[in-house]
Steps between C-alpha positions, in 0.01 A plus 500: 500500500463472124186396321642161407605442861141560609368259239754230587421535873127482433561187279702332776234575760223345283699183448590472865137560596381210292768268640427586861127438461534170322766381747300608807189334367675175424671483840175588688308243297761229563470556872122447487464126537181423687307483273735558206477848353329505152606753241175427316251520784662718766521871468842667519364696796447175687881486543485820709227387740638437857208281617622140472218254493228760422258434222404774254266458206550125524878518505702382800777753559837448656793709380798471739691763304223759478730783609721429195209521262354810657845674486527401132159652421602834653851483347350431157293816521792714602735357232238505218411860573865605514589319181218635298549856630866476383400362163230763455788726393450333161180706456395850572191703553165335588624144426775538758255624763273200430789255531607654828144508638440133414831393648467690824139380539610140442783542746273636769243226443756219520638636826148485640470140369808411705378679809142371501489121439212332320349302781140480619621509867523842663327831413307511176681812390832303467357267241327792319820693487693196382259407220454859381874577502575176309247585233631847464859376487422246230308755290768761515795271422328338202397852385867604501585211264213593269596865496858421425394307194237748386735809487635529152724796578733276701632362173513147637498187289152400374535146641582634847210746483254232393617258766472763770141577412413132474666412832317780679160420345536128566599572855184701562287240327655219707432696817140537397461122482626430853151428626412243233599197712668451841724240343653746255478828703871501584594434136298789360615730779856422402416579143410854615821531705760317300400714204654817637787303657581355157468840336731653767769232451493509120501877491782524746710238322452660161598832629811362658584321173472838326230389256241746616751767579601525136140570403453752782832681456339825393277705726129421473250747361269637776152346491 
């Protein structure tokens, strides 16, 4: 398979990944009706909790389609990791190793998020694994966006580079503000997640449109 084919496949995977997450979240949230699911107050992880009627941190949980959301969590990790590993062919040397390490770590973390739901019911280790894996996944994915914008040797457009860094940094800052208020916890958490989903979709679409490929047509200098 040619280098351009690898890049195109990676781009498609990133776009598909964003679409599947947003679609699964929207469907799972729509099925949550008693009480209505709140994008502002409820965590995304609440959609994966199987305990209908349970209360956790003051939130009443009931997600009829929790298997869908948990499957989406795990699928996101696998797709993001695969897409970034394929696109890592744009760089060489240490930068490529860092991209791959961040992507694979994110992928493993999100699979754990899907396997261990964020409920207070059950063994304590489940919630510990879920929370820790979610934090690692969010950190790694936003770091990928920041690194993509920080590398000058990619020869990418300055606007794209600046936006990549800004999206990643804002994502991490948003995640840091999750605990400010229970009424906005879900909104800030989504800021830390939608950041890398937005970056993935834009990067994939630009690659498919050929805009970034023209700037990355020559082999990168090892770093």
